N, C-alpha and C positions, 0 to 999 in steps of 0.2 A: 504494500500500500504506500503510495507516495503522499507527500505533504506539499502544501503550498503555504506561502507566507502572506498574511493579511496585515493591514495596519489601520490604525484609527487615531484620530486626534482627540485628546481629552484636555480639559482645563488643567492647568498646572496644580491648582488646589486639589483636584481629584488625584492626580499623579502622586502628590506628596502623601495623601492619605493611603493610597495603595502601597506605597513603600513603607510607611509607618506601621501599617498592620500586616505587612509581609504577605500580601495577597498574591496568589499564583494566578497571574493574568491569563496564561495559556489555558489553565483548567477552567477558569470562569468563562472565558470566551467560548471555548469548545462546548461546555455544557449548555450555555445559553443558545448557541447556534444549533446544537442537536435538538434542544427542546423546541426551538422555533420551527425547525424542519418537521418534527413530529406533528406540531400543531397545524402547519400548512398542509401536510399530507392528509391529516384527518379532515380538514376543511374541504379539500379536494374530493376525498372519497364521499363525504356527505353530499356535496353538490352533485357528483356523478350518480349517486344513489337516488337523490331526489329527481334528477333529470330522467333517470331510468323509470322510476315509479310514476312519473308524470305521464308516461306514454300509455299507461293502462287506465281504462275506464273503471270507475268504481262499480262494484257488483251490488245490485239491489239486495236488501236484507232478505226478502222472501225468496228471491231467486236462488241464492246460495243454498238455502235449506231445501228448496225444490230439487236442485241438481243433485244434492246428496241423497235425497230420498229416491230419486230416479235411479241413481247408481246402485243403491241397495235393493231396489225393487219394491220399496215401501208403497209406491203409488198404486201398485196392483192390488194391494190388500185393503186400501182405504176407499 
């Protein structure tokens, strides 16, 4: 697996706090980016699912029961 280098500008005040608290910048950035990617992937899957489901017409309440009864042969006995 290869790596790439990214950079960002932060205010000097923030940089001084990062150094003061000995924060591992690489770990923080990596975790934040991985979390963001997971969130965006989930959003995309939800949009694709909603688009997919939007292509189906809703089934009327009584129709679904009727189809099940027909499949089981219940209409012949009623």
